[in-house]
N, C-alpha and C positions, 0 to 999 in steps of 0.2 A: 649609411653614416660615413662622414668624412673623418679623416684622421684628427682634425682639430676638435670635432665634436666628441669623438671617443676620448681624447685626452681630457677635455673639459669634464666629461662625466666621471672619468677615473679620478680626477682631482677632487671633484665634489664629494665623491664617495670615499675619499682618503685611501685610495688603493695603492698609492706610491709609498714605498718604505720611507720612514722618517729620516733615516740616515742617507737617503739618496741626495747627493749634492746637485742642485740645479745648475751650478756653474757660475752664476753672476754674483759678484760680491758687492758691487756698487751700482745703483741706479741713479743716473743724473736726470732730474726733471727737465722737461722740455718747456722752456719759457719764452719761446719765440726766436726768430732768426738772429737778432742782435746778440743774444746771450749764447746761442749755439756756436758761434765762431770761437769764443773763448772756451766753451765747454769741450769742444772737440780737441783743442790743444791739450787740455788736462787729461782727457780720456786717452789720447795717444801716449802721453807720458806714463799714465798708470798701466796701460797695456804693455808698455816696454818693461815695466817692473813686474810683469806677469800677474797683474791684478785684473781679474775679469770684471769688466764693467760694460754697461750699455746706457744708451740715451733713449728715453721714452720717445716713441715715434711721432706723437702728436702733441701740440700745445694745448692739452686738455686742462681742466681744473686740477689743482694740486691734490684734491681729495681723491680723484679718480686715479692719478698717478701713484699716490700713496697706497691705495688699495691694491693696485697691480703689484707693487713691491711686496706687500704683505702676502698676497696670494702666491707669488713666486718664491717666497722665502728668501728674498734678497736682504741681507743684513744691514746694509747702509744705503741711505738716500742722501742726495746732494741737491740742494735747491738754492736759488738766488736769495740773498738776504735783503736785496733792494738797495744796498748802499755800495755796490761794487765788490762785495765779499760774498762768500758762500756759506750756507748752513749745512753742516754735515751732521746727520742724525743716525745713531745706532738704534735700529728699530727694536731690538730685543731688550735693551735696558733703558731706552728713552733718553740717553745722554746725548746732548747736542754741543756742537762746537761752531764758532763763527771764525772762518778762516779766509785768507786771501786765496786767489787761484793758485799761486805758487805754493802756499802751505798745503793746500789740498793735494797737489801733485806729490808732495813729500809725506803726506799723512800715512800713519801705520794702520791700514785697514786690516 
C-alpha cells in the first residue's frame, strides 16, 4: 500500500480525530485558465493575511470540487458567479455571499 491509499482508508474509516485541523480554510474552485489569473491574486492576498487556502488542481465539475472540500473539511469554498464576481459559501451553515475579487481578499474567513 502507498501512503495515499493508507490515508484514504483511514479517512473512510474516520480514524482521524475530529479536532484535527486539516489546515485549509478556503478552497477556490478551478474554473479554467482565465479565472485562475484573478484567483491567484486573491489567494496570494489571503495567504499574506495568514489564511490558509488552496486552488483545486483541475477544472473539474463543481460537484466534484465541492465533494473534495467536504471530504477535506474545508469550511469555505469560492467559485465564480459568472458575472465577474465570486460566490463565497460557508459549507457548515450554508450561508453564501456574492462579492467582488477585492471584497473576497478582505473577507473575514
